[in-house]
Residue, then its C-alpha position, 0 to 999 in steps of 0.5 A: m458522579s456516582f460509583g457505578r458512573w465512575l467504574g464505567l469510565i474506568a472499564l472505557v479507559a481501560a478497554l481503549v488501553l487494551l485496544w491500543s496495546l493490541r492494535e497491531a493485531m488489530l490491523l492484522i485481523f482487518a487485513a484478514v477481513v480485506v483478503a476474506t472480502a476479495l475472496c468472497t467477491i470471487v467466490g460470489a462470481i463463481r456461485a452466480v455463474l455455476r449455482c454451486r455450494r459455497i464450498l465447492a466455489l471457495a475450493l475452486t476459487l483456491l485452485a484457480i488462485v493457486l494456478l494463476v500464481g504458479v503460472g504467473a511465478a514460472v512466467i514472470i519471476p525468473p525474468f523479474s528476478s534477474q532484472f531486479s537483481q541488476l536494477i539494485g546493482k545499477l543503483p549505486q552507479a545511478a546515484h554516483a552519476l547523479m552526484e557527478l550530474l549536480q557537482g557539475g551543474l553546481q560548479g558551473a553556476s559558481r564559475m558564472l556567479y564567482g568566476s571560479d570554482d567553490t573550493a567548498l563544494t569541491s571538498l564537500w562533494e569529495s567527502l560525500g564520494h569518499p567516506t571514512e575508511g578503515r574501520n575496524a575489521l572484527s566489528t565489521g564482521l559482528g555487525g554484519a552477523l547481528r544485522l543477518v540475525n535481525f534480519a532472519g528475525n524479522v523475516g520470520g516474524v513476517l512470514v508468521k504474520i502472513l501465515f496468520v492472515m492467510a489462515a484467518a481470510l480462510m476461515i472468514a470466507a468459508q463461513p462469512r454469515a457466522y463471523q458477521e453475526a458475531a460481529l454484530l453482537l458488539c453493538p446494541s440490540f436495537y441497531r443490529r439490524r441497521f448495523r448489518q446493512v452497514i457492514v454490507r456496504c463496507g463489503e461492497a466498498l472493499s469490493g469495488w475498490m479491489v476490483g478497480v485496483l486490480i484493473s488500474s494496476v494492470c493498466v499502469g503496468a502495461m502502459a508502463a511496459i509499452g512506454l519503457t519499451l519505445l524509450g529504449v530503457k533497459l530492465v523493462a520487465a522489472n520496472a513494469v512489474l513494480a510500476g504496477l505492484l507499487n500503483i496499489i499505494p496511492n500518491v508513495g507509491p507511484t512516486l517510488s515506481t519512478l525512481f527506478p527506471m529513472s535510475v537505469a535511464l540516467l546511466e544512459s543519458p540524463w535526457q532519457a531520465l527525463a523522457v522516463l519522468g514525463l512518461y510516468v507522469l503522463i501514465q499517472n495522469l491517465e490513471s487518476y482521471v481516465i482509468t479509476p473513474s472508469v472502473m470505479h464509477h460505483q466506487l466512494k469517491l475519496l478526496p486526494g487530501l483525505t487519502l493522503s492525510a489517511q496515509l499519514l495518520f495510519t502510517v504513524v499509528f500503525g507503521p509501514l502495514g498501516l500505509l499499505l491498508a490505509l485506502p482500504m481502512a479510509v473506505c471503510l472509514q468513509v461508510l461508517l461516518r456517512d451511514v452511522l455518524i451522519h446519516d443516523i446520528l447527526d441528520s436525525w439530531k433535533p435540538r432543544r428549543l431555546l428558552r425565551 
């Protein structure tokens, strides 16, 4: 291998190592692109109706978002915050009730099989229900102070990342074509016209996905509120909002949203908890097979297995933020694989003739 090729290989490896070290920053930039795509979708709809300049449409979009968030915060946040605090307070009671229910079931099974209670099971449940006490008060206080400092540092880091994403999204939404042309400079000149079409398709796929997820989440939250009200479960507002918000995260989010209302219902009756489980299973089936296909009929079809694999892969590589952005990344990756790898490379591959 010549010196030039060795130098190119070393440069490629160095670039890959640099990208790996900057993977969190790259993920934040992608999050800004997702938010900017949402803003551009709204701006495009406003411009189509009012026939106004882009900067005016963007200002109207931001004003509408601020008003909507303000009204929503004034109407939803006070009851949600009070009910959510009650919900968090009821979780230990629900866990204790579940432990007692499981203990009773295991002891009943032991009496049926062996004719007496299992003392090993009894000692195990007592050890779980009554942890070791008598810790040093000074060490406990220092540990609590350290945890408070770490929590404050984590909150500050999250706020800085959110501000960066919002600022970058506004800059991209103000001049999307300029940033698009800057991104096109990263690919070879002969492929820039084609890659411009690929970028447009990625934007259309992201826009369709976000509109579909918004409609789906609103429907899931409304169905959860109606169903929990009919079942007589307490803290309906908090559970309905959580169901709508967690619906954004496929597979994992609906499972987490089921735990909270089941915990509240378990304090009333085990049968009510089973009814809540059946309600959420029905809601998720309606969302998966009726609502999502109806609102995303122009959207890319992602197989559930591929979605779950993307969630696992992006969570391992990028952490919790990767889990949140796994589906939009999978949508863009599917467009890139279909248009670039399959259509432009594999479909046009001409194999050499076999030598006889």
